[in-house]
N, C-alpha and C positions, 0 to 999 in steps of 0.2 A: 423546093428548097434543096440546096446542094448538100451532099452527105458531109457529116463532120468527120474530118480525118484525125488519125491518131496524132499527127503532127500539130494540128490546131489545138487539140486537147493539151498536148505537151507544152505548147507555147503559152497557153493561158495559165497553165499550172506554174510555169516559170515566172510569169508576170505577177501572179497573185499569191502563190504559195498554197492555193486551195487544193483539196484532194482531187484525184483523177476523175472520179465519178461525179463530183460536184461540178467540175469544169465541163465535163461532157454534157451534163444536164443543162447547165447555164448556156452553153453554146447552142444546144438544140433549141432551147426556148427562145434564144435571141436570133435564131436562124442564121448562125454563123457570124453575127456582128460582134466583134470583140468588145467594143465600147459598151454595147448593151449587155453583153455577158458579164462584164466587170460590174456594171450597175446592178445586175441581178444578184451577184455574189454579195455586193454591199448591202442590198436590201435584205438579203438573207441574214446578214449580220445585224441589221437594224431590228428585225423581228426577234432575233435571238437576244438582243440587248433588252428588249421589252420583256421577253419571257423570263430572263434571268435577272431582272432588276432587283429582286429580293435576295439574290445570292451575294455572299460576301467575298470580295476579292482581297484577301488578306496576305496573299503571297505576291511575288513579283520581283522587280529589279529596280534599285535606286542607283542613279548615276550622278556623280558630281564631277564637273570639269571646270577648268579655268582657261582664260585666254592666254596666248603666248607671252603677253607682257604682264600677266598675273594681276591685272587691274579689274577684271570682271570674272565672275563665276556664276554658274547655274547648277541647280540640282533638280532632277525630275524623278517622279515615281511612276512607273508603269506597273499597274497591279494586275494580278491574275488570281484565279480561284485556287490553283494547285501549285505545289512546289515542283511538280513534274514539268509544267509549262514554264515556270519561273527560271528553271535551270537550262531550258532549251537555248541553244546557241543563237538561233534565229530570233528568238524573243529578246534576248539580251542585246543583240546587235540592233534590233529595232529601237530599244530604249536608248542606246547610244546615239542612234541617228536623230532621235527626237531631241536629245541633249545638244547635239551639234547644231541643229536648227535653232534651238533656243539661244545658244551662245552666240551664233552668228547674227541673230536678229534682236536679241535681248528684249523680248516683249515685256510689257508691264504686268500682265496678268496671265493666268492659265487660259482664260477664254481667248486672249489674243494669240497665245501659242497654238491653240487648237485651230485657229483660223489661218495660220501661216501655210504657205504652199509646201506640199510634199509631192515631188515629181509632178504629175498632172492632176492631183487632187489636193485636199488639205490634210493637215495633220489629224484633225478630227475625223475626216473621212477614212483615213488609213486605219485609225483605231477601230472604227465601225467595220471596215472591211475584214480586219483580223478577227473580229468576233465570229464571223462565219468560217474563216480559215481554221481557227484554233478549236472552236467548238465549246468554248466556255467564256464566261464574262471576263473581259479585260477592260482596263480603264486607265487613261492618263490622269492619275488621281491627284498629283501634287506637282507644283512648280514653284521654285523660289529662285531669286536672283540676288546677287550682292556685288556692289561696286565699291572699291576702296583703293588706296595707294598700293596695297598688296593684298591678294586674296589667296589663301591656301586651302586646298581641297583634301578630303579623305573619304574613301569608300570602305565601309565596315563589313567584314564577314560575308564575303560573297554577295555583295550588292544588297545586303539587308538594311543598310542605312547609308546616308550620304550627308556630309558636312561641308560647309564653307565657313571660313573665318577671315574677317577683314582686319587689316592692320593699318596703323597711322602713317607709315612711310614704306617706300620700296626697300626691300631687303633681299634681293635675289640670291645673295650668298648664303642666306639662312633659310631658303625656301623649304628644304627637306626638314630642317629643325622645326619650322613653323607648322608643318603638317602634323607634328606631334601634338600641337595645341588643338588642331581639328580632331585628332584621334581622342584627345581628352573629352571633347564635347560628346563624341559618340559613346564613350565608355561611362562618363559620369553624369551626363544629361542635365547640365545646368539650365536654369530658366532665364538667366540674364547675364550680361557681361559683368556688372558690378551692382552693389546694393541699391544705388540710386535708380537703376534700370528695372528693378523688380516691380511689377504692377502692384498698385496699392491694394487691389482686390486679393492678391495672393498673400500679402502681408497681413491684411485684416483676417483672412481665413486662418492663418497660422496663429495669430494672437488668440482668436476664438478657440482654437483647438487646445492651445496651451492653457488658456484660462479654464476651460472645462475640465481638463486633467487636474489642474490645481484645486478646483472646487470639489472634485471627487476624492481628493487626498484627505484622509482623516486628520492629518497634522494641521490642515488649514481650516478646521471646523470653526465657524464663527467669524472668520475673516470676511470683510465685505468684498464683493465682486470687483469694485473699482480698484481696490488695492491689488488684487490678484491680476487684474489686467495690466497694471503698471509693472508688476513683477514679470509678467509674460513679455511685455514690450522690452524690458531690460535684458531678457534672455535670448533675444533674437540674433545676437552675434554669431552663435554656433550655426543657426539656421542659414544666415547669409554666407557663412563659410562653405556650407554644403551645396547651396543652390546657385551661387554666382561664380562664373568661370574664373575670373582672375584671383579669387580668394580661395579656390579649391586647392587642396594638396595636389601637386603635379604627379600624375601617375607614374612617370618615368624617374622621378626623383622626389621622394616624399619629404626631403629636407627643405624643399622650396614650394612656395605657392606658384600658381601658374603665372601670375603677374610678375613675380620675381624672376621666374625663368625667362620670360620674354625680355625683361630689362637686362638680364645677364647676356643676352645676345646683342642687344643694342640699347643703350640707356635712353634713347629717344623713341623707342618703339613701344607701341601700346595696342591692345586689342580694341577695335572700334565696334564690331558687330559679329554675329554669327547666325547661320541658318542650319537647321537640323531637320532632316526628313527621314522617317523610318517606315518600315512596312507595318501593316496592321491598321 
């Protein structure tokens, strides 16, 4: 077997980002074959992934981007165990690369994204490779896409959250203003666009909670549960104002609801959907 040169080690390190000693060991085991050495590093990551399967990757980077015509957007979450890794420039750049691949190919699911090409391997293989490089559990943990006549993105607080909001018509002149609506989603965490979009299970749970509160109120002693359930249903307006995007008070102008703000930009403009991905 030929000797492993410092140049070979340096080249493999540049190709993979792995540590010098890891690269030297992999090249030695692979007898100087770079492809085999990369496979050895990837296998090291696979073993590490199994070893750390019970570790929580609650840090990381969330990236939200849209196409040049603003009609498509994607948001991805690349998770890590520590904030130290999450703030590393190479880690954030890798998350951005995955987002670029997602936007260019617009896969339907996270599994489809993981199967897409990344240089001479797949996105999933690259994640596995980086397990060995970084030395802690990382995971491409979330992927969402949104298609609409207009999509506005927002990335919150140093990649802690990413939002996409879809609108009913193209409004390029208002793109920056509409990003404020995406910011609203990150700040106020609505569960739906409007009250008709709130899942019935969420409404039922809210009625149950409000009914139980009423039952425990001494002022309602002796009142039948059916009556208190009707009262609870009638009190849902405030709940819908809090959890539906267009009915929330606009964070940048409390005198308007979000829906009113959007209409003030263009009377024919409406929110159609949103996607919200956060760390944790």
